[in-house]
C-alpha positions as a printed Julia matrix, in Angstrom:
176×3 Matrix{Float64}:
 120.87  292.27   52.71
 119.01  290.16   55.23
 115.42  291.31   55.83
 114.27  292.43   59.27
 112.15  289.32   59.87
 115.01  286.97   58.98
 117.47  289.0    61.06
 115.07  289.0    64.02
 114.72  285.2    63.78
 118.5   284.8    63.68
 118.91  287.11   66.7
 116.36  285.11   68.69
 118.09  281.85   67.74
 121.49  283.25   68.73
 120.09  284.57   72.03
 118.64  281.13   72.79
 121.98  279.42   72.08
 123.91  281.95   74.18
 121.53  281.54   77.12
 121.78  277.75   76.94
 125.58  277.84   76.95
 126.04  280.46   79.67
 124.09  280.02   82.91
 124.77  283.61   84.01
 122.92  284.89   80.95
 119.87  282.59   81.24
 116.7   284.64   81.19
 118.42  287.88   80.18
 118.41  287.91   76.38
 115.2   286.27   75.15
 112.8   288.16   77.47
 114.49  291.41   76.5
 113.96  290.7    72.83
 110.34  289.71   73.43
 109.53  292.82   75.49
 111.29  295.31   73.26
 108.88  297.9    71.83
 110.85  297.77   68.57
 111.55  294.67   66.47
 114.84  292.93   67.39
 116.42  293.76   64.01
 115.66  297.47   64.4
 116.93  297.42   68.0
 120.14  295.73   66.85
 120.68  298.38   64.19
 120.2   301.1    66.83
 122.67  299.38   69.18
 125.22  298.95   66.41
 124.87  302.62   65.43
 125.39  303.66   69.05
 128.33  301.27   69.39
 129.92  302.62   66.21
 129.63  306.2    67.45
 130.96  305.23   70.89
 134.07  303.6    69.39
 135.08  306.96   68.01
 135.33  308.23   71.57
 137.25  306.95   74.57
 135.08  304.33   76.19
 134.62  300.82   77.39
 131.85  298.22   77.24
 130.87  299.31   80.77
 130.49  302.94   79.66
 128.5   301.82   76.63
 126.21  299.72   78.84
 125.6   302.57   81.29
 124.94  305.02   78.43
 122.44  302.61   76.86
 120.6   302.27   80.18
 120.6   306.01   80.69
 119.12  306.57   77.22
 116.43  303.96   77.87
 115.51  305.6    81.18
 115.21  309.01   79.53
 112.94  307.58   76.84
 110.71  305.89   79.44
 110.86  308.4    82.27
 107.31  307.56   83.39
 108.06  303.87   84.08
 108.07  304.43   87.84
 111.57  303.05   88.41
 114.11  305.38   90.01
 117.74  304.88   90.96
 119.36  305.93   94.2
 121.14  309.26   93.56
 124.91  308.91   93.15
 125.81  311.0    96.22
 123.53  308.94   98.45
 124.85  305.69   96.92
 128.44  306.69   97.74
 127.46  307.59  101.3
 125.64  304.28  101.85
 128.44  302.24  100.26
 131.05  303.89  102.48
 129.0   303.16  105.62
 129.25  299.38  105.13
 131.24  297.97  108.06
 134.73  296.74  107.26
 134.01  293.21  108.47
 130.77  292.78  106.52
 130.26  289.26  105.15
 126.93  289.62  103.3
 125.39  292.8   101.88
 121.71  292.52  101.0
 119.51  294.94   99.05
 115.82  293.99   99.45
 114.76  296.2    96.52
 117.82  296.0    94.27
 116.23  297.66   91.25
 118.82  298.12   88.51
 121.62  297.16   90.9
 123.6   300.4    90.87
 123.66  300.9    94.64
 124.44  297.26   95.41
 127.18  297.17   92.76
 128.82  300.26   94.21
 128.55  298.79   97.71
 130.16  295.58   96.45
 133.01  297.47   94.81
 133.66  299.68   97.84
 133.43  296.92  100.46
 134.92  294.0    98.49
 138.0   292.39   99.97
 140.99  291.12   97.95
 139.86  287.51   98.37
 136.44  288.5    96.9
 134.68  286.83   99.83
 132.0   289.52  100.26
 128.63  288.07   99.31
 126.15  290.47   97.66
 122.48  289.61   97.29
 119.46  291.39   95.91
 115.72  290.85   95.7
 113.58  292.56   93.07
 109.96  291.93   92.13
 110.11  293.59   88.68
 111.52  291.01   86.24
 112.61  293.6    83.66
 114.49  295.69   86.22
 116.05  292.58   87.77
 117.42  291.68   84.32
 119.05  295.12   84.29
 120.72  294.38   87.65
 121.86  290.95   86.5
 123.24  292.47   83.3
 125.03  295.2    85.24
 126.76  292.71   87.55
 127.66  290.51   84.58
 129.15  293.43   82.61
 131.15  294.59   85.63
 132.31  291.04   86.41
 131.01  291.11   89.98
 129.44  288.06   91.64
 125.78  288.57   92.55
 123.08  286.36   94.05
 119.54  287.38   93.19
 115.94  286.37   93.58
 112.87  287.64   91.76
 110.45  288.25   94.59
 108.68  290.91   96.61
 110.88  291.19   99.7
 107.94  292.46  101.78
 106.03  289.24  101.14
 108.82  286.66  100.85
 109.01  284.29  103.84
 112.67  283.46  103.06
 113.78  287.0   103.89
 114.18  285.99  107.53
 116.7   283.28  106.63
 119.13  285.34  104.55
 121.52  286.01  107.4
 122.87  289.25  105.94
 124.88  291.35  108.34
 124.39  294.5   106.24
 121.16  295.61  104.57
 121.15  298.61  102.26
């Protein structure tokens, strides 16, 4: 069996290669491995265990992703990051005007609200533009991962929207 140190090194090497070959994943994998409170090999074993148990049940990669995020939030409930409640998210998403061209979330967080808005308001030609700003790099990676897993296009910027001078040039017709 491969030792934890060797497995961790191989995971980091694979993450680097994946990020280099897929622009959408750049900056998602390596920082997550570096910031993990557990060694990458141990984290991988936990993920594989969870994946194995989830394959016994009806599920999809999206459900697995959301369950993993939910478990992480429960373990770190004092992190200070909170999601918009589901009922409020549905209300906001359904209030987006039919002719909206750009939906902008100035504090996108984990991206749940903006993703729901994109799914509710998206047109068949997929011309709705969704954008989000987030100052917390770790939480922004969660939003980027969520949009990637769901296959939804997403423009993002790591910044504090209250201090960013570019916020006046976005041209969004809908802000959530």
